[in-house]
C-alpha positions as CSV (number, residue, x, y, z in Angstrom):
1,X,19.2,-44.8,-18.4
2,X,16.1,-43.5,-19.3
3,X,16.2,-40.4,-20.9
4,X,14.2,-37.2,-19.5
5,X,12.3,-37.2,-22.9
6,X,11.2,-40.3,-22.4
7,X,10.4,-40.3,-18.4
8,X,8.0,-37.0,-19.4
9,X,6.4,-38.9,-22.3
10,X,5.7,-41.8,-20.1
11,X,4.7,-39.7,-17.0
12,X,2.3,-37.3,-18.7
13,X,0.4,-40.4,-20.6
14,X,-0.3,-42.3,-17.4
15,X,-1.4,-39.0,-15.4
16,X,-3.4,-38.2,-18.5
17,X,-4.9,-42.0,-18.3
18,X,-6.1,-41.4,-14.6
19,X,-10.0,-41.5,-14.5
20,X,-11.7,-38.1,-13.4
21,X,-12.8,-39.7,-10.3
22,X,-9.0,-40.9,-9.0
23,X,-7.8,-37.7,-10.3
24,X,-10.4,-35.7,-7.9
25,X,-9.7,-38.5,-4.8
26,X,-5.9,-37.6,-5.1
27,X,-6.7,-33.8,-5.4
28,X,-8.5,-34.2,-1.7
29,X,-6.1,-36.3,-0.6
30,X,-3.2,-33.8,-1.1
31,X,-5.5,-31.0,0.3
32,X,-5.8,-33.1,3.3
33,X,-1.7,-33.4,3.3
34,X,-1.6,-29.3,2.8
35,X,-3.5,-28.9,6.0
36,X,-1.3,-31.0,8.1
37,X,2.1,-29.8,6.5
38,X,3.6,-27.2,8.5
39,X,5.3,-25.1,5.7
40,X,1.9,-25.0,3.8
41,X,0.3,-23.9,7.7
42,X,2.8,-20.9,8.4
43,X,3.0,-19.7,4.8
44,X,0.7,-16.5,3.9
45,X,1.7,-15.7,0.2
46,X,1.5,-18.8,-1.7
47,X,1.9,-19.6,-5.4
48,X,-0.2,-22.7,-6.6
49,X,-0.9,-23.5,-10.6
50,X,-3.8,-24.2,-12.4
51,X,-4.2,-28.1,-13.0
52,X,-3.7,-28.9,-16.8
53,X,-2.7,-31.8,-18.3
54,X,-3.9,-34.5,-15.8
55,X,-2.1,-32.6,-13.1
56,X,-3.3,-32.4,-9.2
57,X,-5.9,-29.7,-8.6
58,X,-5.5,-27.4,-6.0
59,X,-9.0,-26.2,-5.9
60,X,-9.6,-28.2,-2.8
61,X,-7.2,-27.0,-0.6
62,X,-7.5,-23.2,-1.8
63,X,-10.8,-23.4,-0.6
64,X,-10.1,-25.2,2.6
65,X,-7.8,-22.0,3.5
66,X,-9.6,-18.5,2.3
67,X,-7.5,-17.0,4.4
68,X,-4.4,-17.1,2.6
69,X,-3.1,-15.4,-0.2
70,X,-3.0,-17.2,-3.6
71,X,-1.2,-16.5,-6.8
72,X,-1.1,-18.0,-10.6
73,X,2.1,-17.7,-12.4
74,X,1.7,-15.9,-15.4
75,X,4.2,-17.0,-18.7
76,X,6.6,-14.1,-19.4
77,X,6.6,-12.9,-23.5
78,X,8.4,-15.3,-25.6
79,X,12.2,-15.0,-25.3
80,X,12.0,-14.5,-21.6
81,X,11.8,-17.3,-18.8
82,X,11.0,-15.1,-15.3
83,X,7.5,-15.9,-14.6
84,X,5.5,-13.1,-12.3
85,X,2.3,-14.0,-10.0
86,X,-0.4,-13.0,-10.0
87,X,-2.7,-12.5,-6.9
88,X,-6.1,-14.5,-7.0
89,X,-8.9,-12.1,-6.0
90,X,-12.6,-12.3,-6.3
91,X,-13.9,-11.4,-10.1
92,X,-10.3,-11.9,-11.6
93,X,-10.9,-12.6,-15.2
94,X,-8.6,-15.6,-16.7
95,X,-7.1,-15.8,-20.5
96,X,-5.9,-19.3,-21.7
97,X,-1.8,-18.6,-22.6
98,X,0.3,-19.4,-25.1
99,X,0.3,-23.5,-23.8
100,X,-3.4,-23.6,-23.4
101,X,-2.7,-23.0,-19.5
102,X,-5.5,-20.8,-17.8
103,X,-3.8,-17.8,-15.8
104,X,-5.1,-14.4,-14.4
105,X,-5.6,-11.8,-17.1
106,X,-4.1,-8.8,-15.3
107,X,-2.4,-5.9,-15.9
108,X,1.6,-6.2,-15.1
109,X,1.2,-3.4,-12.4
110,X,-0.6,-6.2,-10.3
111,X,2.2,-8.9,-10.2
112,X,4.3,-10.2,-7.8
113,X,7.9,-11.1,-7.8
114,X,8.7,-14.5,-6.8
115,X,10.9,-12.9,-4.1
116,X,7.5,-11.9,-2.6
117,X,5.8,-15.3,-2.1
118,X,6.5,-17.7,1.0
119,X,5.8,-21.3,-0.8
120,X,5.5,-21.8,-4.1
121,X,3.4,-25.2,-5.0
122,X,4.8,-26.2,-8.2
123,X,3.6,-28.5,-10.7
124,X,5.5,-31.2,-12.1
125,X,6.1,-34.2,-14.5
126,X,8.5,-36.2,-12.1
127,X,10.5,-36.4,-8.8
128,X,12.9,-38.3,-7.1
129,X,13.6,-38.2,-3.2
130,X,16.8,-36.0,-3.4
131,X,14.6,-32.8,-4.9
132,X,15.0,-33.5,-8.2
133,X,11.9,-32.3,-10.3
134,X,11.3,-33.0,-14.0
135,X,9.0,-30.2,-15.3
136,X,7.6,-29.6,-19.0
137,X,10.7,-28.6,-20.1
138,X,10.1,-24.8,-20.7
139,X,12.6,-23.8,-17.5
140,X,10.3,-21.2,-16.5
141,X,10.4,-22.3,-12.9
142,X,14.3,-22.6,-12.9
143,X,15.0,-19.2,-14.2
144,X,12.0,-17.5,-11.6
145,X,13.9,-19.3,-8.7
146,X,17.2,-19.0,-9.8
147,X,18.0,-16.8,-6.8
148,X,17.3,-19.7,-4.4
149,X,20.5,-21.1,-5.5
150,X,22.6,-18.8,-3.0
151,X,20.2,-20.5,-0.1
152,X,22.6,-19.0,2.5
153,X,20.8,-15.5,1.6
154,X,17.7,-16.7,0.4
155,X,15.4,-19.1,2.3
156,X,11.8,-18.3,0.9
157,X,10.3,-19.2,-1.1
158,X,10.1,-22.8,0.0
159,X,9.7,-25.0,-3.5
160,X,7.4,-27.7,-2.8
161,X,6.5,-29.8,-5.9
162,X,2.9,-31.3,-6.1
163,X,2.5,-34.9,-7.8
164,X,0.8,-37.7,-7.8
165,X,2.8,-40.6,-5.9
166,X,3.5,-42.8,-9.2
167,X,5.4,-39.8,-10.7
168,X,8.4,-40.6,-8.6
169,X,11.4,-41.9,-9.8
170,X,14.4,-43.6,-8.6
171,X,16.6,-40.2,-10.1
172,X,16.8,-37.4,-12.1
173,X,20.0,-36.0,-13.2
174,X,20.2,-32.3,-12.3
175,X,21.7,-29.9,-14.4
176,X,23.5,-26.7,-13.1
177,X,20.7,-24.5,-13.3
178,X,18.0,-26.9,-11.9
179,X,16.9,-25.7,-8.6
180,X,15.8,-28.3,-6.5
181,X,12.6,-29.2,-4.2
182,X,12.3,-28.8,-0.6
183,X,9.7,-31.0,-0.2
184,X,7.0,-33.1,-2.3
185,X,3.4,-33.4,-1.6
186,X,1.2,-36.3,-3.0
187,X,-1.8,-37.7,-2.4
188,X,-0.1,-40.2,0.2
189,X,1.8,-37.6,2.2
190,X,4.7,-34.8,2.5
191,X,8.5,-35.9,2.1
192,X,11.1,-33.1,3.0
193,X,14.0,-33.1,0.9
194,X,16.8,-32.9,3.2
């Protein structure tokens, strides 16, 4: 069995090695898939992510649907794991967080919590068809959306992974704290996880 560390290393290397034109084509294809994806179409408050480390770029999708409200995650201070989300508005200024990822540079009073979102488009390093998501290993998404573990009470937000199709693996061993995805969107289409 391949370790999570090995999967992360292999997938990140492959993702970063994609030529810029291929990455751009896949990002445009993902925007098209999202335009036909009912979960995305119905959502009003959507968390996205700033592309980093060769990830899919969601800029095209955001531009196609300017009437929706988009939020970017803001990484908490060291020692904490629950992220908040900054509403993207014209004139928003950005800064790089401690991981080098762009995030809105806004006052904490203007941040939304995970409970306020309809949909979260989450980055990932690998995924499987059972909802397993392998992220960068920091635990931020799992901690932030832990309340979804009691699904009989919480149905929002939907947690949807966004990736290149080659990032699919046969199986990701879920830990008790892992929050599974409700769907995955790639350049080839959307897969709903049951």
